[in-house]
N, C-alpha and C positions, 0 to 999 in steps of 0.2 A: 453518184453512184457508177456512173458510166466508166470513168477512168479505172476504177477498181475491177468493174466487170470485165473490162478489155484485158487487164493485165493477167487476170485468173484465167480468162480464156484461152490467152496466149500461152500461160504456163502448162494448162491442161494438153494442148498440142505438142508442147516440148517433151512434156512426159511420155506422150504417145510415140514421138520419135526416138526417145531414148529407150524404150521397151525393146526395140530392135536390137540395141546393143547387148542386150542378155544371150542372145544366141551365138554373136561373135566374140564376147569377151573371154580372155583365157582365165584359167582357174585362180590365178592370184589377183587378177582385176574385178573378177566377178562379184565378190563380196561389197568392193568400193561402188560398183555400179548399183547394186541392189539398195545399198545405204543411200546413195544420191537420189534414186527413184523414190525411196520411201520417205526421205525428208522433203521431197517436192511435193508428194502427196499429202503429207501433214500440212505443208504450208498451205495448200490449196484448201482444206478443210477448214482450216483457221480463218482464210479468207471469205469462204462460203458461209461461215457464222456472222461475219460481219456484213456480207451482202444480204443476208436474210433480214438483218435488223433494218439496213438501209432501204430495202424493197417495202418493207411494211410502213416506211414513213413517206412513200411516194404518194403524189395524188391519186385519188380514187380511180380516175379513169387510166392510169397507168400502172396501178398497183399490181393487176392480176397479170400483166404481161411481163412485169419485172419478176414476179415470183416464178413464172413458169421459165424464164430463162435462167434463173438460179438454180431451180429443179433439173434443168437439162445438164447443167455444169456438174451438179451433185451426182446425177446419174452416170455420167461420163468417168468422173473420178472413182466412184465406186465400182465400176467395170474395171478400170485400171488397178485398183487395188486388189480385186479379185484375181486378175491375171497374175500379178506379182506374186501373190501367195501361193498360187497354183504352181508358178514355175519354181518357187523356193521348196515346196513339198517334193517336186520331182527331182530337184537337185539333190535333196537330202537322201532321197531313196538311192539315187544313183551313187553317190559317195558311200553310202552304207554297203551297196552291192559290190563296189570295188574294193573297200576294206575287207569284206569277208572274203572276196576271191584271192587277194593278198595273203590272207592268212592261211588260207588253204595251200596256196602255192609255197609259201614259206614253212610249211610243216615238213619234216623228214620222215622217211620211211623207217620201219623199225625190223630187225633181223631176229630171227629165232630159229637156230639149226640150218641156216644156209637157207632159209625159205624167207621171202619177202612178204610182210602182210601190210595191209592198208587199213587204216581205222575206219572201217565202212561205216560204222554208227555215226561217227563225225560227218562223213561225206553225205550221208543221207539227210541228217540234220540240216546241213548246209543247204543242199538242194531243196529242202521244205522250205528253208528261210527264204530261198531265192523265189520260189514259187509264191510265197506270201507277198513278197515286195512286189512282183509283177501284178498279182492281183490288187494290191493296194495301189499301185500306179494307174491300173486300169480304172478302178474305183474313183481315183482322183481325177483323172481325165474325163470320165463319164458324168462325174458331177460338176466340172467344169463347163462341160457342153451343155449340162442342163442349167447352170447359173446363167449362161450365155443366151440360151433360148428364153429364158425368163426375163431378162433385161432386154431382149429385143422385143418381146411381147410388151414390156411395160413402156418400152419408148414409143411403140405404135400406139398404145392406149393414150400416152400423155400428148401425141400429136393430135389424135382425134379430140381430146378433151381440150387441148388448146384451140383448135378451130371453133368447136362449139361455143367455148367461153369467148372468142372474139366476136362471134355471131351475136352472141347474147349482149356483148358489151355494144355492138353496133345498134341493135335494136333499143337497147338502153339509152344510148345517145339520141336516137330518135324520138323516144318516148320523152325524154328530158326537154327535148326542143318543143314538142307539142304543149307540154305541161306549162313551160314558159309562155307560150302564145297564149294559152288559156288564162293563166294567171293575169297577163297584161290585159287581156279582153274583159276580165271580171272587175280589173282596177278602173278600166275606162268607162264601164257600164255603171259602176258605183258612182262616178262623178256625174254621168248623165241623169242617172236617178236623183241625185241630190239637185242638180240644176233644175230638172224638171219639177221637183217638189217645191223648190224656192220660187220658180215662175209662176206655179199654180197658187201659191200663198199671195204673191203680189197681185195677180189678177183678181182673186177674191177679195183683197182688201180694197183696191180699186173699184171693183163693183159696189161693194158695200157702201164706200165713200160716195159713189155717185148716186146710189139711190137714196141716200140719207140726205 
């Protein structure tokens, strides 16, 4: 399990570094970068499924810690998946806004009796669409912040749970040691009792033989 875990952990860090390329890549390379990151995320999810199976086969004293490590990787990659989707939503909104701006600028004015008129209804509709896009982007950003806050809270909870579980595991390890000592002592007492009974029977037999 350990080699696969280390490979997956390394790949998660590589994805985190590649996320920075989204802000610097040009329009032509941006889709390629997104596809590469998504492919890496899908591969990590596939490896996590394998790690979950392997962690369940670990010895009892290591199983809980192995499961916590896998859960931490799962949390990290879900965070990366959410960040990628938020970036894609914002990119689509920007592209739509740019297309609508270009369409507006490409429209020609109409003349009527030497007076120039502008299709005001279409301009108002375009402005309304822009406002909706801005509101949508604000909602996406706010939703992303909410998701990140929730993930941070879950991470803190997982850390607290991990500490409690490790404390319980240490206590259980001590309890198991005490139980083994008790079982060993009980096993020894059993032989002492049998030896005492046998010695008593021999003494009684000798006494009867002597008296008769």
